[in-house]
C-alpha positions in Angstrom: 0.0 0.1 0.1 1.4 3.4 -0.9 1.6 6.2 1.6 -0.3 9.5 1.4 3.0 11.3 0.7 3.8 8.8 -2.2 0.3 9.4 -3.7 0.8 13.2 -3.5 4.2 12.9 -5.2 2.7 10.7 -7.8 -0.1 13.1 -8.5 2.4 16.0 -8.7 4.3 13.9 -11.3 1.2 13.4 -13.3 0.4 17.0 -13.3 4.0 17.8 -14.5 3.7 15.2 -17.3 0.3 16.5 -18.5 1.5 20.2 -18.2 4.7 19.3 -20.2 2.6 17.6 -23.0 0.3 20.6 -23.2 2.9 23.3 -23.1 4.9 21.7 -26.0 1.7 20.9 -28.0 -0.2 24.2 -27.5 2.6 26.5 -26.1 2.7 28.2 -22.8 0.3 31.1 -23.7 -2.4 29.0 -25.3 -2.4 26.3 -22.5 -5.0 27.2 -19.9 -4.9 26.0 -16.3 -8.4 24.4 -16.9 -6.8 22.4 -19.8 -4.1 21.0 -17.5 -6.6 20.2 -14.7 -8.9 18.4 -17.2 -6.1 16.4 -18.7 -5.0 15.4 -15.2 -8.5 14.4 -14.3 -8.8 16.8 -11.4 -10.5 20.1 -10.6 -8.7 23.4 -11.1 -8.9 24.0 -7.4 -7.1 20.7 -6.7 -4.5 21.6 -9.2 -3.7 24.7 -7.4 -3.1 22.6 -4.3 0.0 21.3 -6.1 1.1 24.3 -8.1 -0.1 27.9 -7.1 -0.2 29.0 -10.8 0.5 27.9 -14.4 3.7 29.9 -14.0 4.8 27.8 -11.1 4.1 24.6 -12.9 6.0 25.8 -16.0 8.9 27.0 -13.7 9.0 23.6 -12.2 9.4 22.0 -15.5 12.1 24.4 -16.5 13.9 23.6 -13.4 13.8 19.9 -14.2 15.0 20.7 -17.8 17.9 22.6 -16.4 19.0 19.9 -14.1 20.4 17.7 -16.8 22.7 20.2 -18.3 23.8 21.2 -14.8 24.7 17.7 -14.1 27.0 17.7 -17.2 29.1 20.4 -15.6 30.2 17.7 -13.1 31.6 15.4 -15.9 35.3 14.9 -16.3 36.8 17.6 -18.3 40.4 16.4 -18.3 39.9 14.4 -21.4 37.6 16.0 -24.0 36.6 12.8 -25.6 35.6 11.3 -22.3 33.5 14.4 -21.5 31.6 14.3 -24.7 31.1 10.5 -24.5 29.8 10.8 -20.9 27.5 13.6 -21.8 26.0 11.7 -24.8 25.7 8.6 -22.7 23.9 10.5 -20.0 21.5 12.0 -22.5 20.9 8.7 -24.3 20.4 7.0 -20.9 17.9 9.6 -19.8 15.9 9.4 -23.0 15.8 5.6 -22.6 14.8 5.6 -18.9 12.8 8.6 -18.5 10.3 9.2 -21.4 9.6 12.9 -20.3 13.2 13.9 -20.9 12.8 13.9 -24.7 9.8 16.3 -24.3 11.9 18.4 -22.0 14.3 19.1 -24.8 11.4 20.4 -26.9 10.1 22.6 -23.9 13.6 24.0 -23.2 14.0 24.9 -26.9 10.6 26.7 -26.9 11.4 28.4 -23.5 14.7 29.7 -25.0 12.8 31.5 -27.7 9.7 32.5 -25.8 9.0 36.0 -24.7 8.0 37.3 -22.2 9.6 35.2 -19.5 9.6 35.7 -15.8 12.7 36.7 -14.0 12.9 33.2 -12.5 12.7 31.5 -15.9 15.3 33.9 -17.3 17.7 33.0 -14.4 17.1 29.3 -14.9 17.7 29.6 -18.6 21.1 31.1 -18.0 22.0 27.9 -16.0 21.8 25.6 -19.1 25.0 24.3 -20.6 26.0 26.4 -23.6 27.6 25.2 -26.8 30.1 27.9 -26.0 31.2 26.3 -22.7 32.4 23.3 -24.7 34.6 25.2 -27.1 37.8 25.1 -24.8 37.3 21.4 -24.5 37.2 21.0 -28.3 40.3 23.2 -28.8 42.0 21.0 -26.1 40.9 17.8 -28.0 42.2 19.5 -31.3 45.6 20.3 -29.6 45.8 16.7 -28.4 45.1 15.3 -31.9 41.9 13.6 -30.7 39.4 15.8 -32.5 38.8 17.0 -36.0 40.4 20.3 -37.2 38.0 23.2 -37.9 36.0 25.8 -36.1 35.5 24.6 -32.5 32.3 26.5 -32.2 31.0 24.8 -35.4 32.0 21.4 -34.1 30.3 22.1 -30.7 27.2 23.3 -32.5 27.2 20.1 -34.7 27.5 17.8 -31.6 24.8 19.4 -29.5 22.5 20.0 -32.5 22.7 16.3 -33.3 21.6 15.3 -29.8 18.9 18.0 -29.8 17.6 16.7 -33.1 17.5 13.1 -32.0 15.8 14.1 -28.7 13.1 16.1 -30.5 12.4 13.4 -33.0 12.2 10.8 -30.2 9.8 13.1 -28.4 7.5 12.9 -31.5 7.9 9.1 -32.0 9.3 7.0 -29.0 9.3 3.9 -31.2 12.3 5.2 -33.0 15.6 3.5 -32.2 18.1 5.7 -30.4 21.7 6.1 -31.7 24.6 4.9 -29.6 26.3 7.6 -27.7 29.5 6.9 -29.4 28.0 8.0 -32.7 27.7 11.6 -31.4 31.3 11.5 -30.2 32.4 10.3 -33.7 31.1 13.7 -35.0 34.1 15.2 -33.2 36.8 12.5 -33.4 39.6 12.6 -36.1 
């Protein structure tokens, strides 16, 4: 028998999943609190018991979306190939084990381009891992003869765009096979 606290956490997770689906399908502005409540099979009043507003629900999703890139900052940066391999493995594992993670890629892209944003969301978005942060690692890999020659910014863009594209395609059709993490790393390797 599950405890009351576990039921509450499950209900909150269900609301987050429904909100995520609606935000990526309809957009933040077009999604109404009543839409979320109806999709979650609850009253609007009960939904407010879990999230005080649509903004707070959206912020919670953005916080979850930011947590993955933040975790990548802790990966080994001594060896550039190892960093990119571990980052790709982390993402592929997340896509495999947590179905909502693919949809979070879509939401985070939408959030990046959306206006207006609350100050909290703007602050959260600054915490995402940027392609620019990886440029020194690519330069280091190039200097060590591990990575392709060429514009490090373009190589970083290619690596992260490939991952983004796969995640977004997977969000649309989770029956698609996911590539091996190493295939993304091969984009960078000599």
